[in-house]
C-alpha positions as CSV (number, residue, x, y, z in Angstrom):
1,M,27.9,0.8,-13.1
2,I,31.0,2.4,-13.7
3,D,32.1,2.8,-17.0
4,T,35.9,1.8,-17.7
5,D,36.9,5.8,-18.5
6,T,35.3,6.5,-14.9
7,M,37.7,3.6,-12.9
8,T,40.5,4.9,-14.7
9,Y,40.2,8.4,-13.4
10,V,39.4,6.8,-10.3
11,S,41.9,4.8,-10.3
12,A,44.2,7.7,-11.2
13,V,43.1,9.9,-8.8
14,N,43.2,7.7,-6.2
15,V,47.1,6.4,-7.1
16,A,48.1,10.3,-7.4
17,I,46.7,10.7,-4.1
18,A,48.4,7.7,-2.6
19,S,51.6,8.6,-4.0
20,G,51.6,12.6,-3.0
21,N,51.6,13.8,-6.3
22,L,48.5,15.4,-7.0
23,P,49.1,19.1,-7.8
24,A,48.2,21.3,-4.7
25,T,46.7,23.6,-7.8
26,V,44.2,20.4,-8.2
27,L,40.7,21.5,-6.8
28,R,40.2,19.5,-3.2
29,T,36.8,19.7,-1.8
30,D,34.5,18.4,0.9
31,T,31.8,20.3,-0.9
32,C,29.7,18.7,-4.1
33,P,30.4,21.8,-7.0
34,E,27.1,20.2,-8.3
35,C,24.6,20.5,-5.2
36,Q,26.5,21.8,-3.1
37,T,26.3,19.9,-0.2
38,Q,29.2,19.8,1.9
39,L,29.4,16.1,3.1
40,D,31.3,14.5,5.8
41,A,32.4,11.2,7.0
42,D,29.4,10.2,8.8
43,G,27.3,9.7,5.3
44,G,25.1,11.7,3.4
45,Y,27.1,11.5,-0.1
46,D,25.5,8.3,-1.3
47,D,24.9,9.5,-4.7
48,H,29.0,10.9,-5.2
49,L,32.1,9.6,-5.0
50,I,34.2,10.1,-2.6
51,T,38.2,9.7,-1.3
52,F,40.1,10.3,1.8
53,V,43.2,12.1,2.5
54,N,45.1,12.5,5.8
55,G,41.6,11.8,7.0
56,R,40.4,14.7,4.9
57,L,36.7,13.6,2.8
58,I,37.4,14.6,-0.8
59,V,34.9,14.5,-3.7
60,V,36.0,12.5,-6.9
61,I,33.0,13.0,-8.6
62,G,29.7,15.0,-7.9
63,C,26.3,13.7,-7.8
64,E,25.4,14.1,-11.2
65,G,28.9,12.6,-12.6
66,Y,30.8,15.4,-12.5
67,W,34.7,14.4,-12.5
68,V,35.8,17.1,-9.8
69,I,39.4,16.6,-9.5
70,D,41.0,17.6,-13.0
71,P,41.8,14.3,-15.0
72,N,45.1,16.5,-16.5
73,A,46.5,16.7,-13.3
74,V,46.6,12.8,-12.6
75,G,47.5,12.0,-15.9
76,I,44.8,11.8,-17.8
77,A,44.8,13.4,-20.7
78,S,41.2,15.5,-21.4
79,P,41.7,18.9,-23.9
80,T,38.0,19.7,-23.0
81,W,37.9,19.1,-19.5
82,M,36.7,22.8,-17.1
83,S,36.1,23.1,-14.0
84,L,32.4,24.2,-12.9
85,E,33.8,27.9,-12.3
86,T,35.2,28.2,-15.3
87,Q,32.0,26.5,-17.3
88,A,29.7,28.7,-15.7
89,A,32.1,32.0,-16.8
90,M,31.6,31.0,-19.9
91,F,28.2,30.4,-20.3
92,N,26.4,33.1,-17.9
93,G,28.4,35.7,-18.5
């Protein structure tokens, strides 16, 4: 079951995408950054939450619950959110 904060996030992502207000600099990927699986419309995304933008599959929530699209970019204040790349650089290097 998805909690209220996650539902708010998913809704905000969908509104931003539908209205064309998702900044171009925000990550849009069809690959889960947690398991590195490239997802496609044929399935294989059971543990992921996805959406489609102009026919292209986009991962919104990774297989372990990571919010892939920056919540700050869709109007949800999240001062501690970091991309996985930033987290890796901080903790591994």
